[in-house]
C-alpha positions in Angstrom: -57.2 5.9 16.1 -58.7 7.2 19.3 -58.6 5.2 22.3 -60.5 5.1 25.6 -60.1 3.7 29.1 -62.1 0.6 29.2 -64.6 0.8 32.1 -62.9 0.5 35.4 -60.0 -1.3 34.2 -56.6 0.3 33.0 -56.8 -0.8 29.4 -56.7 1.6 26.7 -59.1 0.4 23.9 -59.5 1.6 20.4 -62.8 3.3 19.9 -64.0 0.7 17.1 -63.7 -3.1 17.3 -63.4 -5.5 14.4 -66.7 -7.2 14.1 -66.7 -10.7 12.4 -70.3 -12.0 12.4 -70.6 -11.5 8.6 -67.2 -13.4 8.3 -69.0 -16.5 9.2 -70.4 -16.7 5.7 -73.5 -18.7 4.5 -73.8 -20.5 7.7 -73.5 -17.8 10.3 -75.8 -18.3 13.3 -78.6 -19.8 10.8 -78.3 -17.2 8.2 -75.9 -14.8 6.6 -75.0 -11.3 5.3 -74.4 -12.2 1.7 -71.2 -13.5 0.0 -68.0 -13.1 2.1 -64.5 -14.0 0.9 -62.3 -15.7 3.5 -59.0 -14.0 2.2 -60.7 -10.5 1.9 -61.9 -11.0 5.5 -58.4 -11.7 6.8 -57.0 -8.9 4.8 -59.7 -6.6 6.4 -58.9 -7.6 10.0 -55.1 -7.0 9.2 -56.0 -3.4 7.8 -58.0 -2.6 10.8 -55.1 -3.9 13.1 -52.6 -1.9 11.1 -54.9 1.3 11.4 -54.6 1.0 15.1 -57.5 -1.0 16.1 -56.6 -3.2 19.1 -59.6 -5.3 19.6 -61.5 -7.9 17.7 -65.0 -9.3 18.6 -66.3 -12.8 17.4 -68.0 -15.8 18.5 -68.4 -19.7 17.7 -71.7 -19.4 16.3 -70.6 -17.1 13.4 -70.3 -19.8 10.8 -69.8 -22.7 13.2 -66.4 -21.7 14.3 -65.4 -20.1 10.9 -65.2 -16.6 12.2 -62.9 -17.4 14.9 -60.7 -19.4 12.7 -60.3 -16.4 10.3 -59.4 -14.2 13.5 -56.8 -16.9 14.4 -55.3 -16.8 11.1 -55.4 -12.9 10.8 -53.7 -12.2 14.0 -50.5 -14.5 13.2 -47.5 -12.3 13.1 -48.8 -9.8 15.4 -47.9 -9.2 19.0 -50.6 -11.1 20.7 -50.1 -9.1 24.0 -51.2 -5.9 22.0 -54.3 -7.5 20.6 -57.6 -7.9 22.7 -59.9 -10.8 21.5 -63.6 -11.0 22.7 -65.3 -14.1 21.9 -68.5 -15.6 23.4 -70.2 -18.9 24.6 -73.5 -20.5 25.0 -75.2 -19.8 21.6 -75.2 -22.4 18.8 -77.4 -23.7 16.0 -78.9 -27.1 16.7 -78.0 -29.7 14.1 -81.3 -31.5 14.6 -83.9 -28.6 13.9 -81.7 -25.6 13.0 -83.0 -23.7 15.8 -80.8 -21.6 18.2 -79.8 -23.1 21.4 -78.9 -21.3 24.6 -76.6 -23.3 27.0 -74.7 -21.4 29.7 -74.2 -24.3 32.1 -71.0 -24.8 33.8 -69.6 -27.9 32.0 -70.8 -26.5 28.6 -68.7 -23.3 29.1 -65.6 -25.3 30.1 -65.8 -27.4 26.9 -66.7 -24.3 24.6 -63.6 -22.2 26.0 -61.2 -25.0 24.9 -62.7 -25.2 21.4 -62.6 -21.4 21.0 -59.0 -21.3 22.2 -58.0 -23.9 19.5 -59.7 -22.2 16.7 -58.2 -18.9 17.6 -54.8 -20.2 18.1 -54.2 -18.7 21.3 -53.9 -19.7 25.1 -56.1 -16.9 26.6 -59.1 -15.0 25.7 -59.2 -11.4 26.8 -62.9 -10.9 27.1 -65.3 -13.9 27.4 -68.9 -12.9 26.9 -72.3 -14.7 27.7 -73.7 -14.4 24.2 -77.5 -14.8 25.2 -79.3 -15.3 28.5 -80.1 -18.8 29.3 -83.4 -19.3 31.2 -82.5 -22.7 32.1 -79.4 -22.0 33.8 -79.0 -19.7 36.8 -76.7 -17.0 36.5 -74.8 -18.1 39.6 -73.6 -21.3 37.7 -72.7 -19.2 34.7 -70.5 -16.9 36.7 -69.0 -19.8 38.7 -67.7 -21.2 35.4 -66.5 -17.7 34.2 -64.5 -17.2 37.5 -63.0 -20.6 37.5 -61.6 -19.8 33.9 -60.4 -16.3 35.0 -58.5 -17.9 37.9 -57.2 -20.5 35.7 -55.7 -17.7 33.4 -57.8 -19.0 30.4 -59.8 -15.8 30.4 -59.0 -12.2 31.6 -62.3 -10.3 31.8 -66.0 -11.4 31.9 -68.7 -10.0 29.8 -72.4 -10.3 29.2 -74.3 -9.7 25.8 -78.0 -9.0 25.1 -78.7 -8.7 29.0 -80.9 -6.6 31.1 -79.9 -4.4 33.9 -81.5 -6.8 36.4 -79.7 -9.7 35.0 -76.3 -7.8 35.1 -77.0 -6.8 38.8 -77.8 -10.5 39.6 -74.5 -11.6 38.0 -72.4 -8.8 40.0 -73.5 -10.8 43.1 -71.2 -13.7 42.1 -68.3 -12.0 40.6 -67.1 -9.0 38.3 -68.8 -8.1 35.1 -66.2 -6.0 33.2 -68.0 -5.2 30.1 -71.5 -5.6 28.4 -72.3 -5.7 24.7 -75.6 -4.0 23.7 -76.7 -2.8 20.4 -76.3 1.1 19.9 -76.5 3.4 16.7 -78.4 6.1 15.3 -81.0 3.6 14.4 -81.2 1.7 17.7 -80.6 3.8 20.9 -83.0 1.5 22.9 -80.3 0.5 25.4 -78.9 4.0 26.0 -80.0 4.0 29.6 -78.5 0.7 30.4 -75.1 2.0 28.9 -75.1 5.2 30.8 -75.8 3.1 34.1 -72.8 0.8 33.0 -70.7 3.9 32.6 -71.4 5.1 36.0 -70.7 1.8 37.6 -67.4 1.2 35.7 -68.6 -1.4 33.3 -67.3 -1.0 29.7 -69.4 -1.1 26.7 -68.7 -2.5 23.3 -71.8 -1.8 21.0 -73.0 -3.9 18.3 -75.0 -2.9 15.1 -73.0 0.3 15.1 -73.8 1.0 11.5 -77.3 -0.5 11.6 -76.4 -3.5 9.5 -74.9 -1.2 6.8 -77.8 1.1 6.3 -75.9 4.0 8.0 -73.1 3.8 5.4 -75.3 5.6 3.0 -74.5 3.0 0.2 -78.1 1.8 0.2 -80.7 4.2 -1.2 -83.4 1.9 -2.3 -85.2 -1.0 -0.7 -83.0 -4.2 -1.5 -84.0 -7.6 -2.2 -81.9 -9.6 0.2 -81.9 -13.2 0.4 -84.8 -14.5 2.7 -82.2 -15.9 5.1 -80.1 -12.6 5.1 -79.8 -11.2 8.7 -80.4 -7.8 7.3 -84.2 -8.8 6.9 -84.6 -11.4 9.7 -82.6 -9.9 12.6 -82.9 -6.0 11.9 -85.9 -4.0 11.0 -84.1 -1.2 9.1 -84.9 -2.7 5.7 -88.5 -2.9 6.1 -91.1 -0.2 6.1 -91.8 2.0 7.8 -88.1 2.2 9.3 -86.5 2.2 5.9 -88.2 5.3 4.6 -87.5 7.2 7.9 -83.8 6.2 7.8 -83.6 7.4 4.1 -84.7 10.6 5.3 -82.3 10.7 8.1 -79.5 9.9 5.5 -80.2 13.3 3.9 -79.2 15.1 7.0 -76.1 12.8 7.3 -75.3 13.5 3.6 -75.2 17.3 4.5 -72.9 16.8 7.4 -70.5 14.5 5.3 -70.6 17.1 2.5 -69.4 19.7 5.1 -66.4 17.8 6.2 -65.9 16.0 2.8 -66.1 12.7 4.4 -68.1 9.4 3.8 -71.5 9.1 5.6 -70.3 5.9 7.3 -67.5 8.1 9.0 -70.4 10.5 10.4 -72.3 7.6 11.7 -69.3 6.2 13.5 -68.2 9.5 15.0 -71.6 10.2 16.2 -71.5 6.7 18.2 -67.8 6.8 19.5 -68.0 10.5 20.6 -70.5 9.3 23.2 -68.8 8.9 26.5 -70.9 5.6 27.4 -69.7 4.0 24.1 -66.2 2.5 24.8 -65.8 0.6 21.6 -68.2 0.3 18.6 -68.3 -2.8 16.7 -67.8 -2.4 12.9 -68.4 -5.2 10.6 -65.8 -5.4 7.7 -65.7 -7.4 4.5 -62.5 -6.0 2.8 -59.6 -3.8 3.3 -61.3 -0.9 1.6 -64.0 -0.8 4.2 -61.5 -1.4 7.1 -59.5 1.6 5.7 -62.6 3.9 5.8 -63.4 2.8 9.2 -60.0 3.7 10.5 -59.7 7.0 8.8 -62.9 8.2 10.6 -60.5 9.2 13.6 -58.6 11.8 11.5 -61.6 14.2 12.4 -64.7 14.5 14.7 -68.2 16.2 14.8 -68.7 19.2 16.5 -71.6 19.8 19.0 -73.6 21.6 16.3 -73.5 18.7 14.0 -74.4 16.2 16.8 -77.3 18.3 17.8 -78.6 18.7 14.2 -78.5 14.8 13.8 -80.1 14.2 17.1 -82.9 16.6 16.4 -83.5 14.8 13.1 -83.6 11.5 15.0 -86.0 12.8 17.4 -88.3 14.2 14.7 -88.3 11.1 12.8 -88.7 8.9 15.8 -86.0 6.5 14.8 -84.5 4.0 17.1 -86.4 4.2 20.4 
């Protein structure tokens, strides 16, 4: 495993993090990633931890607390002081109309953190992240709650997901922002400029969608027929035309690079992301121990500059991910 200094902190964090969105199952934030087995999910997390990964990312909206419960169960027996847990607040699905709700108000955050701590089976959260901006709550109020939780020892570090540079700068007026979580991969590098700015300002990045919802593993080569609620259709653009065909063409280049090293395509994609200086850790969703093992074995090798340039040139030619 490779480790990186996490922003301006003295923490050494693994180059990849366990992503648990899919582990929420059929009711994960109003959709799913297909069938998920709870025991396999727990085993996958354990395999990642045993492979040197020291950070797990989750959220209460992933299966209405299911993913957090799975994380809590998976970390039993491990030294908690050596595992970093990131979870989120402020986002849930309304039981009235099934629509997403954003609530980053002071009292709501204090209530949510207690529920997350209980599900995770821990007495503190390492990274507590605002899941989505809430237009009805001033960021000053949200930061006040986070500063209080930090002072009380319930959380250690503050983070923002899915936030613009302007909102992050506004939040910084009211306290520290230690980490942001933007999407980043070969098929989505729209936030690269923000991440470079964060790096320059000592803010760590943990990137979501690192394998493009699985399309960068190279296991899907024909347009799949997902369930209509599957996030690979509703949240991501990669499994629709014209993006799908362009990515299939990109995979031909990844195939050549993978063959050169005799490694899986997924490892090419993971190395491409994590070798970027502005990526501190990349979230990888895992369903089973085999996927976890492949992810961890990525760090037994790395891409050279010529490989990266070859991939970058193809991404530019195909106009993918801007």
